[in-house]
N, C-alpha and C positions, 0 to 999 in steps of 0.2 A: 513494531509496526507503523506507529504512527509516524515515527521519525521516520521511516522508509516511503511512506506517502510525501512527506514534508520534502525529503530529497528530491522524490520525484517529479514534484509540484517544480520547485528552484530550478532543475537542470532543464526541465523541458519547457516552462511560461515564463521564468523570469530569470534567463541567463545574463543579463545585462547588469545583475548585481551581483558584484563579483567576477569577473566574467572567465578570468584565469583558473578560481577554483573550481566555479562549474564545468567546465571544460574537464578538467583533473578528474571529478568526482563523476561525470558521465563516462570518459573512456575507461573509469575502473570496474563500473557498472555494466557497463555496455560486455564486459568480455565473460562476465558471469551471471548475464540477464536471466537466461533459460533455467539454468538450478534454481534460482533466487527467486524466481518467478513459481518454479514446483515447490519450492519449501514454503513460499509464502501463501499458495493455496491450503497448504496440508496445515499449517500454522492458522490461517483465518477458519477452516473449517473447523479445527478444533477449538479455537475461540467461540463459534457459534454453537457448537454441539454443547459446550460446556455450559454456556449460557441459556439453552432450553433444558439441560439436563440440571442444573445448579439455582435455577430462576427464585424457585421459592426459600433458599438458603443464603442469599446474598442480602447482607447488609440494606433495610428499608433507607437507609441515608444514600447508599453507594448506588443502590438498584440503577437511580435513572441516569448516573454516570456511565455504570457499568454498560447500560442497554445503548447510551450513546456512542460511547468509545468503538462496543463492537460494529455496531453500525456504519460509523465511520471509515474502520477497516473494510467493510466488507464493498460499502461504496468506493471508496480509494482504490480496490483491488480490481472492483469491475471497472471502474473509470481507466485504472491503467492499462488493463488488456483489451479494451476499446481502443484506446488511443494507439499502441503499439500495433493492434492489428489492422488501424488504419494507416498507420507510417508503413508497415511492411507491405499493406496493397497498392500505395500508391507506388512502391520501390520498384514494382513487379512491372 
């Protein structure tokens, strides 16, 4: 999930770094954007519910890292949906 968020940031906001590769990745992801978003929503929902249910069983040393990673995934998904909503709203 974090890798997918990194790809999103790179293709949307930093395409000047390796522009040919960024365009290739963007075009590849564009063709499967909707199914990928649905699968990502299910995955992030599963991560969040798993975090809530198993919070007491997570190792003390890894608890902060686990919460931070799930929080980054949730925030990244919300940001991504917001950016795509604005992008599609300006196209119409």
